[in-house]
C-alpha positions as a printed Julia matrix, in Angstrom:
91×3 Matrix{Float64}:
  -4.93   21.2   -16.11
  -2.06   20.37  -13.74
  -4.07   21.73  -10.81
  -6.95   19.36  -11.58
  -4.55   16.4   -11.63
  -3.09   17.45   -8.27
  -6.57   17.77   -6.76
  -7.5    14.34   -8.12
  -4.42   12.8    -6.48
  -5.15   14.52   -3.15
  -8.76   13.3    -3.15
  -7.7     9.76   -4.12
  -5.07    9.68   -1.36
  -7.59   10.86    1.22
 -10.05    8.16    0.13
  -7.31    5.55    0.42
  -6.53    6.72    3.95
 -10.13    6.06    4.96
 -10.17    2.7     3.18
  -6.73    1.29    4.06
  -5.46    2.72    7.37
  -5.03    0.15   10.16
  -5.81   -2.81    7.88
  -3.57   -5.87    7.74
  -1.68   -6.38    4.48
  -1.27   -9.94    3.19
  -0.13  -11.71    0.06
  -2.66  -13.73   -1.9
  -1.19  -16.85   -0.29
  -2.03  -15.45    3.17
   1.41  -14.34    4.43
   1.07  -11.24    6.63
   3.23   -8.24    5.71
   2.09   -5.86    8.46
  -0.46   -3.07    8.89
  -1.05    0.07    6.8
   0.02    3.03    8.96
   0.13    5.88    6.45
  -0.6     6.91    2.88
   2.13    8.89    1.11
   1.67   10.86   -2.07
   3.98   12.51   -4.56
   1.91   15.17   -6.27
   4.48   16.08   -8.92
   4.59   12.47  -10.15
   0.93   11.62   -9.44
   1.97    8.63   -7.29
   0.4     7.2    -4.14
   1.97    4.65   -1.77
   0.81    2.72    1.29
   3.25    2.64    4.23
   3.17   -0.8     5.88
   4.6    -1.32    9.38
   5.74   -4.81   10.34
   7.19   -4.94   13.87
   8.71   -1.47   13.57
  10.06   -1.92   10.05
   8.27    0.24    7.49
   7.93   -0.68    3.82
   6.39    1.42    1.08
   4.1    -0.24   -1.45
   2.68    1.37   -4.6
  -1.1     1.16   -4.58
  -0.94   -0.6    -7.96
   0.11   -3.74   -6.04
  -3.24   -3.98   -4.25
  -5.36   -6.85   -5.59
  -8.34   -6.45   -3.23
  -9.53   -4.73   -0.06
 -12.06   -6.12    2.39
 -11.22   -6.77    6.04
  -7.6    -7.12    4.83
  -5.53   -5.62    2.02
  -4.41   -8.38   -0.36
  -1.49   -7.8    -2.75
  -0.62   -9.36   -6.08
   2.2   -11.86   -5.34
   3.9   -11.38   -8.7
   4.38   -7.63   -8.09
   5.95   -7.79   -4.61
   9.28   -5.99   -4.18
  12.2    -8.36   -3.57
  12.62   -7.19    0.06
   9.02   -8.06    0.91
   9.04  -11.3    -1.04
  12.11  -12.41    0.9
  10.49  -11.57    4.25
   7.37  -13.6     3.42
   9.49  -16.64    2.55
  11.02  -16.6     6.04
   7.66  -16.88    7.84
């Protein structure tokens, strides 16, 4: 059963790469956080993260924070990590 869960995570991560890579990430209020440059996965914990690059600084966001995806990736504001929330307040 563990092998099936690992395969499910791998397939989901690959699908997210196709869907999210090179898209701009914003908050629901429109503040830009950067661009998705990579998808990381932790198979033992069944976790997937999006790596967001903003002017050379990379932040890792759990995919559970994604509210919607279209031409941009929009995050839930109430779930932002403190480091990202602080950087959006400065812009």
